[in-house]
C-alpha positions, 0 to 999 in steps of 0.5 A: 128484264123478266124471264121469257116465256115460250110465247116470247120465244116464238115471237122472237123467232118470228121477228128474227126471221127464223120461224114464220109463226104468223103464216097462219092465224085468225085472218079469215074475215067474219064478214066479206058480204056488204063491204065496199070492196065487194061492191060493183054497183053504179050507186055505191050501195054496198049493203044492197049489192051483196046482201047476206042472203047472197053470201052462201051462193056467191063468190067473193072477189077480195077475200073470204069469210067464215066462223071461228076461222083461220087462213094463211096470211094471204087467205089462199086456204081457209078453214072455219066451222059450219053448223046446223041444228035441224031446224034453221032455213040455212046452214050456219056458215057465217055470222048474221046481222043487220045492214045499216038500213035494216037496223034502227041504230045502223049495222048490228051483228045478231049473234052470241060469240066470244073471243076467249084466248089468243096469243100474238103468234096464234100458237093457241086460240079459243073461240066460243059460239052459242048456237040456239037449238030453236030455229034461228029468228032471222026474219023476226030480227029484221022485221022487229028492228025495222019497226023500231024507231031511233028512240027505241032499243035495238032488238037483240038475239037475247031479246027474242027469248031463244036462250031463255030455257038454255036450249042452245049449244056451246061450240068451242073452237080451239087451235094449237100450233105444234109448229108454224105450219102444223095446226091442231084443231079441236071443236067441242059442242055441249048441249045445255038444254034439258032435252036431247038435241041434234047437231050437224057439225061441218068443219070446212076447208076451202080455197079462195077463188082467184080462177074466176077473176084472173088466170091461174096456171093450175087451179088449186084442188082439195083431194081425198087421199087415195090411201086414207079416208080421213085425210085430204090433200091440198095443192095450191101453186101459191102456198104449196101442199098441205094435208087436213087430217080429220076423225072419221066422219059420217059423210065427206062433202066436196064442191067448188067455191064458185057462184051459183049463178042460177040462184043469184042471177037467174043464169044457167050454171055450167055445173051443179057443184057450187058454193052453196051445195053443202047448204042444200045437201044438209038442209034438204037431206039430199047428199047425192051431189055433195058426196059424188066427187072426191075432190073440189075447192071446198070440203067438209067432213060432216058429223051428225050427233044427238047430244043428251042434256049436258053431253059434249062431243069433241071432233079433232082435225089437224092441218099440216104441211108435213105428212103425219103418221099418227095425227091424233095420237097421245101427243095431240092432247099434250100439245093442246094443253101445253099451248093453253098453259103457255098462253096463261103463262104469257099473260100472267107475266103481263098481269102483274099485281092484277086480281084474278078477275082483272087478269081474265078481263085483260086476257079477253081484251087481248084475245079479242084484239088478236082475233080481229087480226084479219086479212084485208085486200083492196086494190082500188085501181083494179077494183075500179077497172073490174075483172075482164074475165068476170065483169066490168063495173059501170062507168059511174064508178070512176067518179064515185067512192074512193076514185081518187085513191088509185094508188092505194093497194092493201094486201095485208093483215090488219087490226080491224075495229070490229071484225063483223061491224067494221071489217076494214081498217080505220086509220085512227082506230088502228093507232089506238089498237097498236098502243094496246098491241104494243103491250104484247107484240111491239114489233107488230104494233110498229109495223102496223102503224108504219103501214099507213105511211107506206107509199101504197097507202098514204097519198103522194100529197101526204093524206092518210086514208081514213077507212073503206067507206070513204078514204078521203074523210078526215080522221084525227091525226093520232099516228104520232101520238101512237108512235110515242106511246108504242115507243115508250111501252117498248122501251119499258119492256126492253130497256132500249128505245127503238129510235129507228122506228121513231125516225121512220114514223117521223119522216113520213108523218112530216108529210102528213102534217104538212097536208093538214096545214095546207088543207085544213087551215083555210084562214091561215090563222092556225085554227083548223076546220077538220070536218068529220074528225071521227066524232060522228054526230058530236056537232049540231050538224053533220060536219062532213057534209058542208057548213050551213050558210056556206061558212067555215067552222073553226073547230076546237077539236081540229085545232086541238088535234093539230096542237097535239100533233105538233107536240107529238112531233116535237117529242119525237124529234127531241127523242131522236135528236138525243142520238142524232142532232140533225133532228134538233132543228125540227124540234124548234120548228114544231115548238114554234108551230105549237106556240102559234096554234096555242095563241090562235085558240086562246085569243078571246072569241069576242075579238072575233079570234080564238074560241075561248068563251070568257064568261062560260069558261069553255072552248066553243067551235066558231062558225064564220059566215061569208059576210064576216059574222061569227057565231059561237056554237055553244056545245059543251062536248069533248070537242071543246075539252080536247084542248086539255089533251095537248100537253107536254112536259119537257124535262130539264135533263132533255133540255140540257142534252139539246143546247140548240133547242134550249137556246131557241126556247130561251130566245122565244121567251126573251124576244117573241113572247111579249109581241103575242096577243096571248101568252102561252109560255108563262112560267119557264125558268132556265134550269127547270122543266118546260111545260107546253100546254094548249090550255094556259095556267089560268084556264086549265083549272076551269076546264078540269073542274068541269071535266070532273063535275058529275053533273057535266062530264064525269060519269060513274064509268069515265068521261062522257062525250057530251056534258050532262047539262045538255039534258036541257037541249041546246039549239041555234038558228043558222041562216033561218034553220034551227039546229039542236043537240041534247044529251043522249047517254046511249044509242043515238036518236039522230041519223047523222053519219049513219046513226050507228055511233053516238058521241052525244053523251056515251063514254068512249075509251080512246078519248078517256085514255087521252085525257088520263094520259094528259092528266098524268103529263100535267102531274109530271110537271106540277106534282102535288102542287096542283090538286082538285076536288074529285069529283068537283064539289065533293070536298076531297082534293087529289093530285092529278095522278090520283085523279087519273088513277080514279078515272081509270078505275071507273072505266075498268069497273064497266067490266068488273062484277059488283056485289050482286055478280053483275057487270055494268057492260051487260046492262040489258041482260044481267039475268042471262049473264049471271048464269053459269055458262055466261058469267065469265064471257065479256063483250067489249063494246064500241062505247058505253052508256054515259050513266050506267056503263051499259055496252052500246054500239058494235059488240066486239070493238076489241080494237080501241076498247081493248085499251082497258088492258092498258088501264088495268096495267097502269092502275097497278103500275101506279099503285 
């Protein structure tokens, strides 16, 4: 083991229960408005029920939101920044973006902000927000996007020209922990314009409003200290007392975190001190009310500065459980610099052999993932019932969204896919997040993955909730795969595998596996339907909304996911069985189940069974109509290619340690194999390794050649989600209706599944990661005996490990600078991102253009796109 850094010691102290370094963190949501949990409408219109325009005036029920903010782990006390440039119509307290109906490609944040630094204990965090000095173009962004069609690009903030002359402020927010409950805060604002410009900075402290919804014995308070004008005292019955120290301000503003019912509903307010009072005071220049009181539940010291060109100003604050005589003495800057340096040390240890540029990419990927750790609260039964003290929802809700999930109670810190566009967990996204998280905090990764199997998340029947908009949707079952990945990453770091973690995951996932088998194999032929499966618009029709003609869609991806699930459960049971032989029988069970799934998928489709097309050499979904006819859906997508991902090499050393399982494999080969319609174990010889592959030996090269063909799946930046051959659209007539699909390398032009994601051509990191892992698994069995031209037709032959390495480098290349100093990810705004104060800041998008690598979709998806950090590490581990 390498020497532990200071950050390693903090994580260790937390894991051992000695110091609660995770009590405070970046848990404040970036968007609470427009979410399902805040929606109390009859028709489930979350975006319409609580729009951005209400957010500054209306109290939230289930959380809070803010900019560059922090909170305690239950969001009782919150801190964030607010800004005003003297021209905006509203105080900038939260990030602005378009809702699904407003955007021509769905939801989209319309701000420039970057996650720069963060450690697993949140001992050091750094955030950058770029604030224009001209009036923020709220109306123009809404109007222009509403005019654009799905065939046109989104209209982004950089497209408005508001940054063209560098008339903006950089606002850096930094946090450094002296101790678990002593947080130093430094906010630095820099004027990059050629002229002087005014800035109002309001570092804001507020208390989550419980009292408007349920009884509290004592209402929390923020009070100005009687002995000092630069400290407020916070009292809260749930978390105790704190002090916020701040440098001398121009004004001290107090109000209540309560709804302005007059503005929102037209009702009469019981007092004028409402949530939006600071907005009114600052934008109207009238501070009479905001400065009247010396206590409240929302507080901000206001700093008004006129900054010359290139000038910076710094404001310091300190939030502490303890009283401090000299909060901003010489030790303040030393702690700040010390924690920043320790952050660097922690990530340098991970970035072994990395170039400086790769180190910066990796560190920002980790930072983004950690900044999207958010507090998430949603108790479905209480949400359905409403709060009698406030309002009772309409009765239609008892039959609407998520009504069957009354046992679901979320009150946790979650890794969000994107803290603005997807400010909620998604089960399969989270599994990939945890695989990256395991590199820096394996214990958090394990707990997060286990969380979805808890009885207050998983349904009693074994179903895992998908995501907030529809818990009943079916996401790919990747939890077992993630458990194995986390286990192996942790074992490589510590030298010892956490069998207890594997057991806990295995026992709960056995329930989930049974749910899948019982619910999604209606024909009981081991070919699975699945439905949505997370790949939004990858099919010719919306797979989540019923099948045309009343038929059944036998899905290659559904079946492949189940085959992979079998192999993951098999691998887990083998690993556990080496220490506890009671699990050896379970290994045999999942081995047998995998064999039958493999047989079902591979039977030739002309026999009205299986999904393999012999003539075209590809797996295609098959539509079975009520009259028994079947129609192959001949779309060449990663749904068909996913069969390659279901592969496992069981080493002979493992087989020798588990004689009962080894005997079962031998029995199957001798007595069962010859009765099967299609052999799926073709080469096992006792004393050798055992390869289990959903794709048989003769078909695997056919698929790999297609995968590595640049005219089909292989992009200069990874594996595409749809073959480029579909530049010529594919159409099919089903019961008199024509359905079609064509290669779209970037934004989606179709409205399927909201239209804000696209699986018809772009490159997606999670799927690429699965394919890369699969190629390495094949290599562990075949070694240099199996080689392919890379790319197909290029002449040069490489083994599968080398090919996996090359694909990884293509993906990493999305974020690296080329000889002109450009990054592919910045495709539409290269000139802006070559400027001095932009060039080092990286956005990790949801997906990437299939031809040029441009970032597309949610701009801060450092959930599963953070897998680039794993790829960088793997490139150097294998080099």
